[in-house]
C-alpha positions as CSV (number, residue, x, y, z in Angstrom):
1,M,0.0,0.0,0.0
2,R,2.8,2.3,0.7
3,W,4.2,1.9,-2.7
4,M,0.8,2.9,-4.2
5,L,0.8,6.0,-2.1
6,G,4.4,6.8,-3.2
7,I,3.4,6.2,-6.9
8,A,0.3,8.5,-6.5
9,L,2.3,11.3,-5.0
10,L,5.3,11.0,-7.4
11,P,3.6,12.9,-10.2
12,V,2.6,15.6,-7.8
13,L,6.1,16.0,-6.4
14,L,7.7,15.9,-9.8
15,F,5.3,18.5,-11.2
16,H,5.7,20.7,-8.3
17,K,9.5,20.5,-8.4
18,A,9.6,20.9,-12.2
19,G,7.1,23.8,-12.0
20,T,9.2,25.8,-9.6
21,V,12.3,25.2,-11.6
22,N,10.6,26.2,-14.9
23,C,8.9,29.2,-13.4
24,A,12.3,30.4,-12.2
25,Q,13.8,29.9,-15.5
26,K,11.0,31.4,-17.6
27,Q,10.4,34.6,-15.6
28,P,13.0,37.3,-16.3
29,A,14.3,39.3,-13.4
30,Q,12.2,42.4,-12.5
31,P,13.8,45.5,-14.0
32,A,14.6,48.4,-11.7
33,V,12.1,51.3,-11.7
34,D,14.5,53.7,-13.5
35,Q,15.2,51.0,-16.2
36,A,11.5,50.2,-16.8
37,D,10.3,53.9,-17.1
38,P,13.1,56.4,-17.6
39,I,10.7,59.4,-17.7
40,R,9.5,58.5,-14.2
41,A,13.0,58.3,-12.9
42,F,13.8,61.9,-14.1
43,A,10.3,63.4,-13.3
44,S,10.6,66.8,-11.9
45,P,9.4,67.3,-8.3
46,S,6.2,69.1,-7.6
47,A,6.0,72.9,-7.8
48,A,5.8,73.2,-4.1
49,K,9.0,71.1,-3.6
50,S,10.8,73.1,-6.2
51,V,9.9,76.4,-4.5
52,E,11.0,75.0,-1.1
53,I,14.4,74.1,-2.6
54,G,14.5,77.5,-4.4
55,D,13.9,79.3,-1.1
56,F,16.7,77.2,0.5
57,Y,19.2,78.4,-2.3
58,L,17.9,82.0,-2.0
59,R,18.7,82.0,1.7
60,R,22.2,80.8,1.0
61,K,22.7,83.4,-1.8
62,K,23.0,80.8,-4.6
63,Y,20.9,82.9,-7.0
64,K,21.4,80.9,-10.1
65,A,20.4,77.7,-8.4
66,A,17.4,79.4,-6.9
67,L,16.4,80.8,-10.2
68,S,16.5,77.5,-11.9
69,R,14.3,75.9,-9.1
70,F,11.6,78.6,-9.4
71,Q,11.7,78.2,-13.2
72,E,11.3,74.5,-12.8
73,A,8.3,75.1,-10.5
74,L,6.6,77.2,-13.2
75,K,7.2,74.6,-15.7
76,T,5.5,72.1,-13.5
77,D,2.6,74.5,-12.6
78,P,2.5,77.8,-14.5
79,H,-0.2,79.2,-12.1
80,Y,1.6,78.6,-8.8
81,P,1.9,82.0,-7.1
82,P,4.8,81.2,-4.7
83,A,7.0,80.4,-7.6
84,Y,6.5,83.9,-9.0
85,R,7.2,85.5,-5.7
86,G,10.5,83.6,-5.5
87,L,11.3,84.5,-9.0
88,G,10.7,88.2,-8.1
89,K,13.1,87.9,-5.1
90,V,15.8,86.3,-7.1
91,Y,15.6,88.7,-10.0
92,E,15.7,91.7,-7.5
93,R,18.7,90.4,-5.7
94,M,20.5,89.7,-9.1
95,G,19.7,93.3,-10.1
96,F,17.2,92.6,-12.8
97,W,14.5,95.0,-11.6
98,Q,12.1,94.9,-14.6
99,K,12.0,91.1,-14.6
100,S,11.5,91.2,-10.7
101,L,8.7,93.8,-11.1
102,D,7.0,91.5,-13.8
103,A,7.3,88.5,-11.6
104,Y,5.9,90.3,-8.5
105,R,2.9,91.5,-10.6
106,R,2.3,88.1,-11.9
107,Y,2.4,86.8,-8.3
108,L,-0.4,89.2,-7.4
109,D,-2.4,88.2,-10.4
110,E,-2.1,84.5,-9.7
111,L,-3.2,84.8,-6.0
112,P,-6.5,83.0,-5.5
113,S,-8.4,86.0,-4.2
114,A,-8.3,89.8,-4.5
115,Q,-8.2,89.8,-0.6
116,D,-4.9,87.8,-0.7
117,A,-3.5,90.2,-3.3
118,R,-4.4,93.2,-1.1
119,E,-2.8,91.6,1.9
120,A,0.5,90.9,0.2
121,K,2.0,94.2,1.7
122,S,5.6,93.1,1.3
123,I,5.1,92.5,-2.4
124,H,3.4,95.9,-2.8
125,K,6.4,97.6,-1.1
126,A,8.8,95.7,-3.3
127,I,6.9,96.8,-6.5
128,A,7.0,100.4,-5.3
129,R,10.7,100.2,-4.6
130,L,11.5,98.5,-7.9
131,Q,9.5,101.2,-9.8
132,R,11.5,103.9,-8.2
133,E,14.7,102.0,-9.1
134,I,13.7,101.6,-12.7
135,V,12.8,105.3,-13.0
136,A,16.1,106.3,-11.4
137,E,18.2,104.0,-13.6
138,G,16.4,104.7,-16.9
139,P,14.8,102.5,-19.5
140,S,17.5,99.9,-19.8
141,S,17.7,98.9,-16.1
142,G,15.7,95.7,-16.5
143,S,18.1,94.0,-18.9
144,Q,21.4,94.5,-17.2
145,P,22.3,94.2,-13.6
146,P,23.8,97.3,-12.0
147,R,27.6,97.8,-12.2
148,K,29.5,97.4,-8.9
């Protein structure tokens, strides 16, 4: 009787053992995420994250790095107000007053409500200051930074 049980279980054991070997041989290794979808591997971060990093660079006076992060944020979401605010700050510190003024105005335009735009007092002060600078420097002040 034992031998009958052994014979009955033999195909099951062989199939199970052969199935696991064949499955391991037939299935290719799972590719890494960046190999499977190269676009996903290099996807840009969210606009909020780009602005956060841009603010970090701005505090450390790395203006070119901050500028690229704010521009990246605007590529991700062209209607994200904090990106325009950051862009205005960077352009102002780099001496591009007209570009800064345009960015600040766009920031006020992109704010979700008129109440938010009215309450952005620091931006209104910056706009007034930049307008005075542009008038004092003449018409070409927005294209070239001031000489030191």
